KEDRENBA-828166 format. One line per 3 residues: number of its first residue (from 1); their letters; for each residue x, y, z of C-alpha. Coordinates in nm, 2 decimals, padded with zeros to 4 digits. Example, Ala and Ser with C-alpha at 12.3 -4.5 7.8 and 13.67 -1.06 7.14 Angstrom:
REM KEDRENBA-828166
1	AS	01.23/-00.45/00.78 | 01.37/-00.11/00.71
***
This chain:
REM KEDRENBA-828166
1	XXX	10.23/15.32/09.94 | 10.13/15.64/10.10 | 10.22/15.65/10.46
4	XXX	09.96/15.46/10.65 | 10.10/15.54/11.02 | 09.83/15.77/11.10
7	XXX	09.59/15.57/10.97 | 09.68/15.22/11.13 | 09.54/15.26/11.49
10	XXX	09.20/15.33/11.34 | 09.19/15.08/11.09 | 09.30/14.80/11.38
13	XXX	09.02/14.96/11.56 | 08.74/14.92/11.29 | 08.87/14.59/11.20
16	XXX	08.82/14.46/11.56 | 08.45/14.63/11.55 | 08.36/14.44/11.26
19	XXX	08.44/14.11/11.41 | 08.27/14.19/11.76 | 07.99/14.29/11.56
22	XXX	07.96/13.98/11.35 | 08.02/13.79/11.69 | 07.70/13.57/11.75
25	XXX	07.84/13.43/12.09 | 08.11/13.14/11.99 | 08.07/13.18/11.61
28	XXX	08.08/13.43/11.38 | 07.86/13.52/11.07 | 08.05/13.63/10.77
31	XXX	07.85/13.96/10.74 | 07.46/14.05/10.88 | 07.20/14.00/10.62
34	XXX	07.40/13.84/10.29 | 07.54/13.54/10.52 | 07.35/13.50/10.86
37	XXX	07.52/13.16/10.95 | 07.86/13.00/11.04 | 08.04/12.97/10.73
40	XXX	08.34/12.69/10.75 | 08.67/12.85/10.60 | 08.54/13.22/10.70
43	XXX	08.54/13.11/11.06 | 08.88/12.95/11.03 | 08.97/13.31/10.94
46	XXX	08.80/13.47/11.14 | 08.98/13.26/11.47 | 09.31/13.40/11.34
49	XXX	09.16/13.78/11.38 | 08.99/13.72/11.73 | 09.32/13.57/11.85
52	XXX	09.50/13.93/11.80 | 09.28/14.08/12.06 | 09.12/13.79/12.25
55	XXX	09.29/13.48/12.23 | 09.03/13.27/12.39 | 08.77/13.41/12.17
58	XXX	08.99/13.26/11.88 | 09.02/12.89/12.02 | 08.63/12.90/12.08
61	XXX	08.54/13.00/11.70 | 08.75/12.67/11.61 | 08.58/12.46/11.88
64	XXX	08.22/12.55/11.79 | 08.34/12.52/11.39 | 08.47/12.15/11.49
67	XXX	08.15/12.06/11.71 | 07.93/12.06/11.40 | 08.12/11.77/11.26
70	XXX	07.96/11.49/11.13 | 08.00/11.12/11.22 | 08.19/11.04/10.91
73	XXX	08.43/11.31/11.00 | 08.30/11.60/10.75 | 08.31/11.97/10.87
76	XXX	07.99/12.12/10.70 | 08.03/12.46/10.47 | 07.74/12.60/10.66
79	XXX	07.60/12.55/11.03 | 07.25/12.68/11.10 | 07.28/12.79/11.44
82	XXX	06.98/13.01/11.44 | 06.74/12.99/11.18 | 06.71/13.32/10.95
85	XXX	06.46/13.37/10.67 | 06.71/13.63/10.49 | 06.91/13.33/10.35
88	XXX	06.82/13.07/10.09 | 06.87/12.78/10.08 | 06.82/12.70/10.45
91	XXX	06.85/12.36/10.65 | 06.51/12.24/10.55 | 06.66/12.27/10.17
94	XXX	07.00/12.08/10.26 | 06.86/11.82/10.51 | 07.22/11.81/10.66
97	XXX	07.28/11.47/10.90 | 07.53/11.63/11.17 | 07.48/11.70/11.54
100	XXX	07.39/12.08/11.42 | 07.16/12.15/11.12 | 07.38/12.22/10.83
103	XXX	07.43/12.18/10.49 | 07.56/11.89/10.32 | 07.91/11.96/10.20
106	XXX	08.21/12.08/10.31 | 08.49/12.39/10.21 | 08.86/12.42/10.18
109	XXX	09.05/12.28/10.50 | 09.20/12.60/10.61 | 09.10/12.55/10.98
112	XXX	09.39/12.34/11.10 | 09.66/12.58/10.95 | 09.48/12.84/11.11
115	XXX	09.47/12.67/11.46 | 09.87/12.62/11.42 | 09.87/13.03/11.34
118	XXX	09.65/13.08/11.64 | 09.86/12.78/11.87 | 10.20/12.99/11.77
121	XXX	10.08/13.32/11.94 | 10.08/13.14/12.28 | 10.18/12.77/12.27
124	XXX	10.14/12.72/12.65 | 09.77/12.89/12.63 | 09.70/12.69/12.36
127	XXX	09.83/12.34/12.40 | 09.54/12.17/12.58 | 09.29/12.32/12.37
130	XXX	09.49/12.20/12.06 | 09.50/11.90/12.19 | 09.15/11.84/12.20
133	XXX	09.11/11.97/11.86 | 09.34/11.71/11.70 | 09.16/11.39/11.66
136	XXX	08.87/11.61/11.51 | 09.10/11.76/11.27 | 09.27/11.40/11.20
139	XXX	08.90/11.27/11.11 | 08.82/11.55/10.89 | 09.10/11.49/10.68
142	XXX	09.05/11.14/10.65 | 08.71/11.21/10.54 | 08.85/11.43/10.23
145	XXX	09.14/11.16/10.16 | 08.84/10.88/10.17 | 08.57/11.03/09.97
148	XXX	08.73/11.31/09.75 | 09.03/11.21/09.56 | 09.05/11.15/09.18
151	XXX	09.41/11.01/09.07 | 09.55/11.17/09.43 | 09.38/11.48/09.36
154	XXX	09.18/11.65/09.59 | 08.80/11.69/09.44 | 08.48/11.91/09.47
157	XXX	08.15/11.79/09.42 | 07.97/12.12/09.43 | 08.09/12.49/09.35
160	XXX	08.02/12.60/09.69 | 08.25/12.35/09.85 | 08.57/12.53/09.69
163	XXX	08.46/12.86/09.81 | 08.53/12.98/09.46 | 08.13/12.97/09.40
166	XXX	08.09/13.08/09.02 | 08.46/13.07/08.90 | 08.46/13.04/08.51
169	XXX	08.64/12.70/08.60 | 08.31/12.52/08.66 | 08.13/12.66/08.34
172	XXX	08.19/12.36/08.13 | 08.08/12.07/08.40 | 07.77/12.30/08.50
175	XXX	07.69/12.35/08.12 | 07.60/11.99/08.14 | 07.35/11.96/08.43
178	XXX	06.98/12.00/08.30 | 06.83/12.15/08.62 | 06.47/12.05/08.53
181	XXX	06.30/11.90/08.87 | 06.42/12.19/09.10 | 06.10/12.36/09.29
184	XXX	06.07/12.73/09.23 | 06.27/12.92/09.45 | 06.36/13.31/09.55
187	XXX	06.71/13.42/09.58 | 06.78/13.62/09.90 | 07.12/13.74/09.81
190	XXX	07.04/13.96/09.54 | 06.82/14.17/09.77 | 07.13/14.24/09.97
193	XXX	07.42/14.29/09.70 | 07.36/14.43/09.32 | 07.30/14.10/09.12
196	XXX	07.59/14.23/08.88 | 07.82/14.11/09.15 | 07.64/13.78/09.23
199	XXX	07.60/13.44/09.03 | 07.36/13.42/08.76 | 07.03/13.25/08.78
202	XXX	07.15/12.96/08.52 | 07.43/12.90/08.76 | 07.19/12.89/09.07
205	XXX	06.95/12.65/08.91 | 07.25/12.39/08.89 | 07.39/12.48/09.24
208	XXX	07.03/12.37/09.36 | 07.02/12.10/09.17 | 07.34/11.96/09.31
211	XXX	07.21/12.05/09.67 | 06.89/11.82/09.58 | 07.07/11.52/09.45
214	XXX	07.26/11.52/09.77 | 06.96/11.58/09.99 | 06.78/11.30/09.82
217	XXX	07.03/11.03/09.91 | 07.09/11.15/10.25 | 07.41/11.24/10.16
220	XXX	07.55/10.90/10.09 | 07.91/10.99/10.00 | 07.94/10.65/09.82
223	XXX	07.64/10.71/09.61 | 07.73/11.05/09.54 | 08.06/10.95/09.39
226	XXX	07.90/10.74/09.18 | 07.63/10.93/09.02 | 07.75/11.29/09.05
229	XXX	07.83/11.48/08.74 | 08.00/11.75/08.86 | 08.33/11.63/09.03
232	XXX	08.62/11.87/08.97 | 09.02/11.79/09.09 | 09.09/12.16/09.22
235	XXX	09.40/12.33/09.33 | 09.21/12.51/09.58 | 09.06/12.19/09.76
238	XXX	09.40/11.98/09.72 | 09.68/12.28/09.82 | 09.45/12.38/10.15
241	XXX	09.44/12.04/10.22 | 09.80/11.93/10.19 | 09.90/12.24/10.39
244	XXX	09.68/12.17/10.64 | 09.80/11.80/10.64 | 10.19/11.95/10.71
247	XXX	10.04/12.19/10.97 | 09.85/11.87/11.15 | 10.18/11.70/11.09
250	XXX	10.39/12.01/11.28 | 10.12/12.04/11.54 | 10.14/11.69/11.62
253	XXX	10.50/11.64/11.68 | 10.49/11.98/11.88 | 10.24/11.83/12.11
256	XXX	10.37/11.48/12.12 | 10.08/11.32/11.97 | 10.05/11.04/11.71
259	XXX	10.07/11.17/11.38 | 09.92/10.85/11.23 | 09.86/10.86/10.86
262	XXX	09.98/11.23/10.80 | 10.32/11.15/10.65 | 10.15/10.91/10.34
265	XXX	09.86/11.17/10.31 | 10.12/11.44/10.25 | 10.32/11.24/10.01
268	XXX	10.01/11.10/09.82 | 09.90/11.46/09.80 | 10.21/11.58/09.68
271	XXX	10.24/11.28/09.41 | 09.84/11.43/09.33 | 09.95/11.79/09.25
274	XXX	10.11/11.64/08.95 | 09.79/11.59/08.81 | 09.70/11.92/08.86
277	XXX	09.97/12.06/08.60 | 09.84/12.18/08.29 | 10.16/12.20/08.09
280	XXX	09.99/12.41/07.79 | 09.87/12.67/08.05 | 10.18/12.67/08.24
283	XXX	10.00/12.65/08.57 | 09.80/12.43/08.79 | 09.45/12.38/08.69
286	XXX	09.11/12.25/08.77 | 09.05/11.88/08.59 | 08.70/11.76/08.52
289	XXX	08.73/11.40/08.71 | 08.44/11.33/08.50 | 08.59/11.35/08.17
292	XXX	08.93/11.44/08.21 | 08.90/11.78/08.05 | 09.11/12.10/08.18
295	XXX	08.92/12.39/08.29 | 09.22/12.60/08.08 | 09.17/12.88/08.35
298	XXX	09.44/13.07/08.55 | 09.29/13.08/08.86 | 09.41/13.27/09.22
301	XXX	09.39/12.92/09.35 | 09.68/12.80/09.07 | 09.92/13.02/09.31
304	XXX	09.85/12.86/09.61 | 10.10/12.61/09.51 | 10.38/12.78/09.68
307	XXX	10.15/12.77/10.00 | 10.11/12.39/09.97 | 10.49/12.36/09.94
310	XXX	10.47/12.19/09.60 | 10.72/12.26/09.30 | 10.59/12.58/09.11
313	XXX	10.74/12.46/08.78 | 10.67/12.78/08.55 | 10.40/12.92/08.79
316	XXX	10.60/13.23/08.88 | 10.62/13.36/08.52 | 10.23/13.32/08.51
319	XXX	10.21/13.49/08.83 | 10.42/13.78/08.70 | 10.17/13.83/08.39
322	XXX	09.85/13.84/08.60 | 09.99/14.08/08.83 | 10.11/14.32/08.57
325	XXX	09.74/14.34/08.45 | 09.60/14.46/08.79 | 09.65/14.72/09.04
328	XXX	09.53/14.55/09.37 | 09.61/14.19/09.48 | 09.57/13.89/09.28
331	XXX	09.26/13.85/09.05 | 09.04/13.54/09.12 | 09.04/13.49/08.73
334	XXX	09.30/13.56/08.46 | 09.25/13.90/08.36 | 09.33/13.81/08.02
337	XXX	09.05/13.60/07.95 | 08.74/13.65/07.81 | 08.52/13.54/08.09
340	XXX	08.70/13.80/08.34 | 08.44/14.01/08.54 | 08.63/14.22/08.79
343	XXX	08.32/14.27/09.01 | 08.15/13.95/08.97 | 08.21/13.76/09.26
346	XXX	08.48/13.47/09.16 | 08.51/13.56/08.80 | 08.77/13.83/08.86
349	XXX	08.78/14.02/09.18 | 09.04/14.02/09.46 | 08.99/13.89/09.79
352	XXX	09.21/13.92/10.10 | 09.22/13.59/10.26 | 09.35/13.43/09.92
355	XXX	09.61/13.70/09.91 | 09.70/13.65/10.26 | 09.74/13.25/10.17
358	XXX	09.94/13.31/09.86 | 10.18/13.53/10.03 | 10.24/13.33/10.29
361	XXX	10.35/13.07/10.06 | 10.56/13.32/09.84 | 10.73/13.46/10.19
364	XXX	10.80/13.08/10.32 | 10.96/13.04/09.92 | 11.16/13.36/10.01
367	XXX	11.03/13.53/09.71 | 10.97/13.88/09.72 | 10.64/13.89/09.53
370	XXX	10.51/13.76/09.89 | 10.60/14.11/10.03 | 10.46/14.33/09.72
373	XXX	10.13/14.14/09.76 | 10.10/14.21/10.13 | 10.18/14.61/10.07
376	XXX	09.89/14.59/09.75 | 09.65/14.45/10.02 | 09.74/14.68/10.26
379	XXX	09.68/14.98/10.02 | 09.33/14.80/09.89 | 09.20/14.79/10.26
382	XXX	09.35/15.08/10.38 | 09.18/15.30/10.10 | 08.84/15.09/09.99
385	XXX	08.77/14.95/10.36 | 08.66/14.59/10.45 | 08.46/14.45/10.18
388	XXX	08.40/14.10/10.08 | 08.61/14.15/09.80 | 08.73/14.41/09.53
391	XXX	08.78/14.53/09.20 | 09.16/14.45/09.09 | 09.17/14.70/08.85
394	XXX	09.02/14.99/09.06 | 09.00/14.86/09.41 | 08.63/14.94/09.45
397	XXX	08.46/14.75/09.72 | 08.22/14.47/09.64 | 07.99/14.24/09.75
400	XXX	07.93/14.21/10.15 | 07.98/14.54/10.34 | 08.21/14.50/10.71
403	XXX	08.34/14.17/10.63 | 08.45/13.93/10.89 | 08.75/13.74/10.71
406	XXX	08.87/14.08/10.55 | 08.88/14.21/10.90 | 09.07/13.90/11.08
409	XXX	09.34/13.95/10.75 | 09.37/14.29/10.86 | 09.44/14.22/11.19
412	XXX	09.65/13.92/11.15 | 09.84/13.97/10.87 | 09.82/14.30/10.69
415	XXX	09.81/14.54/10.94 | 10.16/14.72/11.02 | 10.10/14.62/11.37
418	XXX	09.99/14.26/11.30 | 10.16/14.01/11.52 | 10.21/13.75/11.24
421	XXX	10.31/13.38/11.30 | 10.63/13.24/11.23 | 10.49/13.01/10.96
424	XX	10.77/12.84/11.01 | 10.89/12.48/10.81
***
């Protein structure tokens, strides 16, 4: 890696500029135009980035995110604070039932872990704010445990719920859906980004069919559990929630709060992780909760096992093989797969925030691959800017520009000057 000592201050300043530019007064947008609203896990990463230079603003990001929580505990994946015609589908299509116009699905439970990292920067300043957020996190995690488990593994009910929107993992279940009956629509994303980097229309039709299904029943979770043809037990959802449980447990003990069901939830998800182990693949995999079929796909989510602190089994060998095929970060899909596309959204590109989570787990496990992954991500961002995602073969930027979570990950983790948290056990 080249010496970046003369570039670090400029990169830090640019990352801070991007966060401030995407600040909408208490919440962030991922990037202007393409994503003009508050996204759940984007916002959690943003909080960590803000805390590097404005601790109060970091806490505020989390507080606004959790203020959109539904009465049943769910925290939606999008909150539509202000109507913006540049994005589709908007609040009218979703028909969310929370206190803020919103979507009807959630996203990976990253926020509690990011709250812990923010808290650890200054426990004295964050104690009361964390106390106020704690029961909201518990309620959100309880919602997952009540409505999103199959054989004690955490499921998603829409590809957007995992954040890995058009991953090849979903191709089989989506192919079973006949999207007849959806109204004509005009996509807005392809007006902001090269269509070759975005999901295809056939996928989008099915995404909207699933949204219509939820909208039509008023997002009745019991009904959707019975009728939804798309229900995937997924390492992303499972490992992030398990890690979130562990961090809430730590925060509860730190603050003298009732940890209630957390020990049982942790044990339940530790057992559930076994149902995601695909022995033939040699990695954790997505399992179709409707048919029982494996996705048979090695994704970057498989490598979150260290982050969740579950037995990696033979994952290290698969990780080494995947890493030998790319130059930058961790590919979102196996480079040896015929479905691999290095620039198309979640079908191959590398993502800075996933690299951070994987590296956190590797570091905590005492494995040297964590430092190597961070160094690779430093080279990636320093050489190619703060894009939404990147080609793992060449490092070329892809997707949206001036991206909030990439800037946040730089400030909190990748920058040589980052004040990284303890990430203690």
